[in-house]
Every structure is written in structure tokens, then in C-alpha cells.
C-alpha positions as CSV (number, residue, x, y, z in Angstrom):
1,M,-9.4,113.0,157.8
2,K,-6.0,113.3,159.4
3,N,-3.6,110.4,159.2
4,L,-1.6,110.2,162.5
5,G,0.7,107.5,161.0
6,G,0.2,105.1,163.9
7,V,-1.9,102.2,164.9
8,E,-4.7,104.6,165.8
9,G,-5.7,105.0,162.2
10,P,-7.0,108.3,160.7
11,V,-8.8,110.9,162.8
12,V,-11.7,112.9,161.7
13,V,-11.1,116.7,162.0
14,K,-14.0,119.0,162.0
15,T,-14.1,122.8,162.1
16,G,-17.2,124.9,162.3
17,S,-19.0,127.6,164.1
18,Y,-22.4,128.5,165.5
19,S,-24.1,131.4,167.0
20,F,-27.1,132.2,169.2
21,V,-28.9,135.1,170.7
22,A,-28.3,135.4,174.5
23,P,-31.0,136.5,176.9
24,N,-29.6,140.0,176.9
25,G,-30.1,140.2,173.1
26,E,-26.4,139.9,172.2
27,T,-25.5,137.6,169.4
28,V,-22.8,135.1,170.6
29,H,-20.5,133.5,168.0
30,T,-18.4,130.4,168.7
31,S,-15.9,128.8,166.4
32,Y,-14.4,125.3,167.0
33,V,-12.0,122.6,166.0
34,A,-12.5,119.0,167.0
35,D,-9.6,116.7,166.4
36,E,-7.5,114.0,168.1
37,F,-6.9,116.5,171.0
38,G,-10.6,117.1,171.7
39,F,-13.1,119.9,171.2
40,H,-11.6,123.4,171.2
41,P,-14.2,126.2,171.1
42,T,-13.2,129.9,170.8
43,G,-15.2,133.0,171.2
44,S,-14.9,136.5,172.8
45,H,-17.5,135.4,175.4
46,M,-15.4,132.5,176.7
47,P,-13.0,132.9,179.6
48,V,-9.2,132.8,178.9
49,A,-6.8,131.3,181.4
50,P,-4.2,133.7,182.8
51,P,-0.7,133.4,181.6
52,M,1.5,130.8,183.3
53,P,3.9,132.4,185.9
54,V,7.4,133.0,184.6
55,E,8.9,131.0,187.4
56,L,6.9,128.0,186.5
57,V,7.7,128.3,182.8
58,E,11.4,128.5,183.7
59,A,11.2,125.5,186.0
60,Y,9.5,123.4,183.2
61,R,12.2,124.6,180.8
62,K,15.0,123.5,183.1
63,A,13.3,120.2,183.6
64,G,13.1,119.7,179.9
65,V,9.3,119.7,179.8
66,A,7.9,121.1,176.5
67,L,4.9,123.4,176.9
């Protein structure tokens, strides 16, 4: 349980992992966290977004937007 300190009440936070054997015979492992921000899986088989362009990061910084 995670207390957010607001009217939302406490949030259940769950961490865990699972694995399975893919059709090619490779064992695939996934770890995850589920919290007030949603379900967040990680694993070497999952795609990763490219980094944000420097120009966009600078524009957000100038606008006062936290990333």
C-alpha cells in the first residue's frame, strides 16, 4: 500500500516478474511494477523509445515543463 496523502486514498503497489518460453525456444523474462501510474513492464525483449531530441528537451525546459 502506498499512501498518496490525498482524497484518492491508498494505492496498491505490486511488483513481480514472469517468464515464458518463446516459439524460438528462448526464455523471455519480464519484470513489472503496477502503481498509481499504471503497469510498467521491463525486459530485454521489449522495445525502448528513442531519446527525445535535444531541441525538444530545451524547448520544454524554456517553457518550464518538467520531464
